[in-house]
C-alpha positions, 0 to 999 in steps of 0.5 A, a space after each residue: 500500500 505504501 508503494 501505491 501511495 508513493 507512486 500516486 504521489 510521484 505521478 500527481 506531482 509529475 503531471 502538475 510539473 509537466 502540464 505547468 511547463 506545457 502551459 507556459 510553452 503554449 502561452 509562449 506560442 499563443 501570445 508570440 512572446 518570442 517571435 523567433 521561437 514561434 517561427 521556428 516551431 511553425 516551420 518544424 510543425 508545418 500544418 500541425 501547428 494550426 492544430 494548437 489553435 483549434 477548438 478540438 485542442 482546447 477541448 482536449 486541454 479541458 481533460 488535463 485538470 480532470 486527470 489531476 483531480 482524479 489523481 488527487 482523489 485516488 491519493 486521498 482514497 489510498 491514504 484512507 485505506 492506509 489508515 484502515 478506513 475501508 468502508 466509509 462514506 467518504 471512500 464511497 464518495 471518492 470512488 464515485 467521483 473517480 468514476 464520474 471523472 473517468 466517464 467525463 474524460 471519456 466523453 471529452 476525449 472520445 465523444 466531443 473531440 473525435 465525433 462532435 467536432 468532426 461533425 461540426 468541421 464537416 459542415 454538419 454532415 457526417 458519413 458513418 462509413 468513412 468518418 467514424 471508425 466503429 471498432 474504435 468507438 466500441 473497443 479501443 476507447 470504450 474502456 474509460 467509460 467501462 472503468 468509470 461505470 465499474 467504479 460507480 458500482 464499486 462506490 455503491 457497493 461500498 455504500 451498501 457495505 457501510 449500511 450493512 455494517 451499521 445495521 449489524 452494529 445496531 442489532 448487536 
């Protein structure tokens, strides 16, 4: 359990540092603070440079704080487990919140960024056979939604376990 606690903390702080540096880098590009730097990046990336200023990119950036919030909730959950507080209302709440975060990240990254914005970019028309990869929708990216639903069920099971524990204590 201590190793998991250390790994979650390291992962959390790594993401904070990495995304802070990434945000500073993006601010340099967006506001053209160093024109020589921005021009060098434009020539290296070519057409992909315009992606950084698209709506899809901004929606994908929204998922970053959700990952950080999810890691923070996971850290507090593991801290509660190391204190031997297994079946509590707060743990159930944290597990449900992690499940909701998984589902919202799935919706932002896969549904909005890939399909809704594709629909908008194609002048509100979409061809189901060529524009959408059905296998990708149901197999490769659906795991985030399934993990989120599983965590919601586990959170509910924790709640029911706590209620059962309280009922058993009252009958004794």
